[in-house]
C-alpha positions in Angstrom: 47.4 49.9 92.6 48.7 52.3 95.3 47.3 55.8 95.4 50.7 57.3 95.9 54.0 57.7 94.1 57.1 57.8 96.4 60.1 59.8 95.4 63.3 59.6 97.5 67.0 59.9 97.2 69.4 57.0 97.6 70.2 57.8 101.3 66.6 58.2 102.1 67.2 61.5 103.8 64.8 63.3 101.3 61.5 61.8 100.3 58.3 63.1 98.8 55.0 61.3 98.3 52.8 62.2 95.3 49.1 61.4 95.1 48.3 59.9 91.7 45.0 61.8 91.5 46.7 65.1 92.4 49.5 64.4 89.8 46.9 63.9 87.1 45.0 67.0 88.1 48.2 69.0 88.0 49.0 67.8 84.5 45.5 68.6 83.3 45.6 72.1 84.8 49.1 72.7 83.4 48.0 71.7 79.9 44.9 73.9 80.2 47.2 76.8 81.4 49.3 76.5 78.3 46.2 76.5 76.1 44.9 79.5 77.9 48.3 81.2 77.5 48.1 80.8 73.7 44.5 82.0 73.6 45.4 85.1 75.6 48.3 85.9 73.2 46.1 85.4 70.2 42.9 87.2 71.2 42.5 90.9 71.5 41.6 94.0 69.5 43.5 92.3 66.7 43.5 88.5 66.3 46.8 86.6 65.8 46.6 83.0 64.7 47.9 80.6 67.4 50.4 79.0 65.0 51.8 82.5 64.4 52.0 83.0 68.1 53.9 79.7 68.5 56.3 80.5 65.7 56.9 83.9 67.3 57.7 82.4 70.7 60.0 79.9 69.1 61.9 82.7 67.4 60.8 81.8 63.9 58.4 84.8 63.4 58.9 87.6 60.9 58.7 90.3 63.6 55.3 91.5 62.5 53.8 90.8 65.9 56.7 91.9 68.1 55.0 94.9 69.7 51.6 93.3 70.2 52.9 90.0 71.7 56.1 91.1 73.5 55.0 94.5 74.8 51.2 94.4 75.1 50.1 90.8 75.8 53.0 88.6 77.0 53.9 90.6 80.2 50.2 91.0 81.0 49.6 87.2 80.9 52.7 86.3 82.8 52.0 88.9 85.5 48.4 87.8 85.8 49.4 84.2 86.3 51.9 85.1 89.0 49.4 87.4 90.7 46.8 84.6 90.8 49.3 82.0 92.1 50.4 84.4 94.9 46.9 85.2 96.0 45.7 81.6 95.8 48.6 80.2 97.9 48.3 83.2 100.4 44.6 82.3 100.9 45.4 78.6 101.2 48.0 79.3 104.0 45.5 81.5 105.9 42.8 78.9 105.7 45.2 76.3 106.9 46.6 78.2 109.9 43.3 79.8 110.9 41.3 76.6 110.2 38.4 78.7 108.8 37.1 78.2 105.2 36.2 81.9 105.0 39.8 83.1 105.6 41.5 85.0 102.8 43.8 88.1 102.4 40.7 90.2 101.7 38.8 89.2 104.8 41.5 89.6 107.5 42.9 93.0 106.3 46.1 92.2 104.4 44.7 93.5 101.1 43.2 96.4 102.9 46.6 97.3 104.4 48.2 97.2 101.0 45.4 99.4 99.6 45.9 102.0 102.3 49.6 102.1 101.6 49.0 102.5 97.9 46.3 105.2 98.3 48.5 107.2 100.6 51.2 107.1 97.9 48.8 108.0 95.1 47.2 110.9 97.1 50.4 112.3 98.7 53.3 111.5 96.4 52.0 110.8 92.9 53.7 113.3 90.6 56.6 114.1 92.9 57.9 110.6 93.4 58.3 107.9 90.7 55.4 105.6 90.3 57.8 102.7 90.5 57.7 103.1 94.3 54.0 102.4 94.4 54.5 98.6 94.9 56.8 99.3 97.9 54.2 101.5 99.5 51.6 98.7 99.1 53.9 96.1 100.5 54.7 98.3 103.5 51.0 98.9 104.1 50.3 95.1 104.0 53.2 94.4 106.4 52.3 97.1 108.9 48.6 96.1 109.1 49.4 92.4 109.3 51.8 93.1 112.2 49.2 95.3 113.9 46.6 92.6 113.5 48.9 89.9 114.9 50.0 92.1 117.9 46.3 93.0 118.7 45.4 89.3 118.6 48.1 88.3 121.1 47.0 87.2 124.5 49.2 84.3 125.8 49.5 83.4 122.2 47.4 83.9 119.1 44.3 81.8 118.6 42.7 81.4 115.1 39.3 82.8 116.1 40.8 85.9 117.7 43.0 86.5 114.7 40.2 86.3 112.2 37.8 88.4 114.3 40.4 91.2 114.8 41.4 90.9 111.1 37.8 91.5 110.0 37.6 94.6 112.2 41.0 95.9 110.9 39.9 95.2 107.3 36.7 97.3 107.8 38.8 100.1 109.3 41.2 100.0 106.4 38.3 100.2 103.9 36.9 103.2 105.8 40.3 104.9 105.8 40.7 104.3 102.1 37.3 105.7 101.3 38.0 108.8 103.4 41.3 109.5 101.6 39.7 109.1 98.2 36.8 111.4 99.1 39.2 114.1 100.3 41.6 113.9 97.4 41.5 115.7 94.0 39.8 114.3 90.9 43.0 112.9 89.2 44.0 111.1 92.4 40.5 109.7 92.9 40.3 108.2 89.4 43.7 106.7 89.7 43.0 105.3 93.1 39.6 103.8 92.0 41.3 102.1 89.0 44.0 100.6 91.3 41.5 99.5 93.9 39.4 97.6 91.4 42.5 95.6 90.3 43.8 95.8 86.8 46.6 94.3 84.7 46.3 97.1 82.2 49.7 98.4 81.0 51.6 95.6 82.7 55.3 95.9 81.9 58.3 93.5 81.8 59.7 95.4 84.8 56.6 94.3 86.8 57.1 90.7 85.8 60.8 90.7 86.8 59.9 92.4 90.1 57.1 90.0 90.9 59.0 86.8 89.9 61.4 86.7 93.0 58.4 86.7 95.4 56.9 83.7 93.6 60.2 81.8 93.3 61.0 82.3 97.0 57.7 82.2 99.0 55.7 79.5 97.2 58.4 76.8 97.6 58.8 78.1 101.2 55.1 77.4 101.8 55.7 73.9 100.5 58.6 73.5 103.0 56.2 74.0 105.9 53.5 71.7 104.5 53.9 69.1 107.2 53.5 71.8 109.9 50.3 73.0 108.3 48.9 69.5 108.1 49.6 68.9 111.8 48.2 72.4 112.8 44.9 71.5 111.2 44.4 68.9 113.9 44.2 71.7 116.4 46.7 73.7 118.5 46.6 71.3 121.5 47.3 68.2 119.3 50.1 70.1 117.4 51.7 71.2 120.6 51.5 67.7 122.0 53.3 66.5 118.8 56.1 68.9 119.5 55.1 71.7 117.0 56.0 75.2 118.1 52.6 76.5 117.2 53.0 80.3 117.8 56.4 80.4 116.0 55.2 78.6 112.9 51.9 80.5 112.9 53.9 83.7 112.7 56.2 82.4 110.0 53.3 81.1 107.9 51.5 84.4 108.3 54.6 86.3 107.1 54.7 84.1 104.0 51.0 84.7 103.3 51.5 88.5 103.8 54.5 88.5 101.5 52.6 86.7 98.7 49.3 88.7 99.0 51.1 92.0 99.5 53.3 91.6 96.4 50.3 90.5 94.3 48.3 93.6 95.4 51.3 95.8 94.9 51.7 94.9 91.2 48.0 94.5 90.2 45.9 96.4 92.7 42.9 95.0 94.6 42.0 91.9 92.7 39.6 90.4 95.2 38.4 86.9 96.2 41.0 84.9 94.4 42.6 83.9 97.7 39.2 82.7 98.8 38.0 80.8 95.7 41.2 79.1 94.5 41.9 77.0 97.7 38.3 75.7 97.7 38.3 74.7 94.1 41.7 73.0 94.6 40.2 70.9 97.5 37.4 69.8 95.3 39.7 68.4 92.6 42.8 67.2 94.5 44.1 65.5 97.6 43.5 67.7 100.7 47.1 67.4 101.9 48.8 70.9 102.0 51.8 69.7 100.0 49.4 68.7 97.2 47.2 71.8 97.4 50.0 74.3 97.0 50.9 73.6 93.4 47.3 72.9 92.4 46.1 76.2 94.1 48.9 78.1 92.3 47.6 76.9 88.9 44.0 77.4 89.8 44.7 81.0 91.1 46.7 81.8 88.0 43.9 80.5 85.7 41.2 82.5 87.5 43.1 85.8 87.1 44.3 85.2 83.5 40.8 84.1 82.4 39.2 87.0 84.2 41.6 89.4 82.5 41.0 87.8 79.1 37.2 88.4 79.4 37.8 91.9 80.8 39.9 93.1 77.9 37.9 91.3 75.1 34.3 91.2 76.0 33.7 95.0 75.8 36.1 96.2 73.2 37.4 98.8 72.8 36.9 99.2 76.6 39.5 97.5 78.9 37.6 96.5 82.1 39.7 95.8 85.2 40.0 92.1 85.9 39.0 92.7 89.5 35.5 93.4 88.4 35.1 89.8 87.2 36.9 88.1 90.1 34.7 89.9 92.5 31.6 89.1 90.3 32.5 85.4 90.8 33.9 85.7 94.3 31.0 87.6 96.0 28.3 84.9 95.3 30.8 82.2 96.2 31.5 83.9 99.6 27.7 84.1 100.2 27.5 80.4 99.4 30.3 79.6 101.9 28.5 81.6 104.5 25.3 79.7 103.9 27.0 76.3 103.9 28.9 77.0 107.1 26.0 78.7 108.9 25.8 76.0 111.6 29.5 76.0 112.4 
């Protein structure tokens, strides 16, 4: 039996090849995501039976759980899943174009830029300008820092090693700038900034879900569109150039997609760290290593990581609601040390 399933139109102008193992993995992860979705809507300070949740979602409920499900839990779960998917695919793109297993939005400064933009807004404009502009400030910060990193890395083109080294330096500078602004700000701004930096889905609203959705719908399929380019680039810049790939142009486009996904995720949920590092590695362990196979798998794995972390964060220490970023960092930091150890001879 062949390992692949081929899908093509009648004219043959459009074709796609699915790996059977990847398809099965995707189905299992999708079913687990649905199960996790129901658990998250059921569990909390008050327990709702899963059958009651299903009846409510199908429109057959009595209205008893409208506020708890529709206002408190459903937007939070949906936003968490989209945040995880965006961060996971962003990290996958970076690891593909940089060809470094340690690359992620946290490591090369994208998250740090978004944090600086958000902290500047919190410290300087909170109270005078609507908080709805906070995501825009974070996105601008991510975009400006990513552009700065790319320009600083340019010397007859951008090489992966130069990009990651300068990105690490920029990330350290952004962290120092963020800390300085927090130290110099008032108590209210400091507490708000620390909560945002930790990464929390607390008080997620439907407006956040609707605002985040276009970024997912646009940029994750766009990443799939460039899957063949990423596969070729992983062979090395010289080989890709010899095969006719415009390396610098596609590297810039893919970096833009990664920044858009990571920046939007950080904008709506704060600094949820290490998801962009962990999710791609888990996906490679359980699926085909082709980029086109990894994008949907990584989306599901990233979403599961964030939603599961948030579920533990809001239920394990009731009545406290711990930021989800505490748990993603608790998993991600040891995983990062493990990757450093495993790649110590590279």
